[in-house]
C-alpha positions, 0 to 999 in steps of 0.5 A: 374836430379832424382827425387829423391836419394839414402842415404845410399847406402846398408843402409837402402833406405832412399829417398829424393825429389829434384823433386814434387811428386803423389807417391813413391815406394819402390820396391825389398820389401820382405814381405816372407824374412823380415815379418816387415818393417818400412816406416818413413818420414818427408812430405813436403806439396806443397802449393797446394789443402787440400792433403792426404797420404796414404800408398798403399802396392803393389801399391794397394788401395783396401783389406785395415780395418783401425780406424784413432784417431787425436788429432785436436788443442785439440779436439778427433776425432775417424774414419772407415777408407778403405784406410791405411790414413798417412794424410790428412791436408790442404796445406799453406805456411811450412806445412808438417806430420812426420810418421812412419808406422810399416808394417806386410808383410809377406804373410799368417798372418795378416798383421797389419799396424800402423802409427802414424802421426803429422801434422800441418798447420798453426795453426793447430797441429795434431797429428794420428794414424791410425791402419788396415790391409790389408787383403790380405794375400796372396800375398808377400808384394814389394812394399812399395808406398808411394800415395798423391791423389794430383796431386805432392803433394809430396814436393821437400826436402821430405824425407821418409826411408824404412827399415826391421826389420827383418828374418820373421818367 
């Protein structure tokens, strides 16, 4: 059985996980052709550890800067990051992450990243906004990766969509 199924053929690249995973890659992308991408989804959190989820352009965890603002049950916090952060939470039965990423992918330009997230675990609800950049402006963006720092932290039933937003100018 494959790790995920693609739905629908010829449309945006949609993945629904049929097995637990640590990473989910969208390959064959072309930032120089399409410029901007949107990656959105629902992550079902496995019931182990305290997983964190990240966006990795070209599967790399380098050359990234970001600021995170979080509202946790009404308490606002801010954090300076060196990663393109999506979410991090204590795993519990029924925990999930909903997110929407916009990423400027064309080489030769600033690679802007914004991620809006809502995550839920037990009695904790959080809204997060991460704004940052992939500072490598020379390399063409060809792979978008959702990465979890806990082995198999992306659970069965997670659904993630990647789509180009237009032609680069």
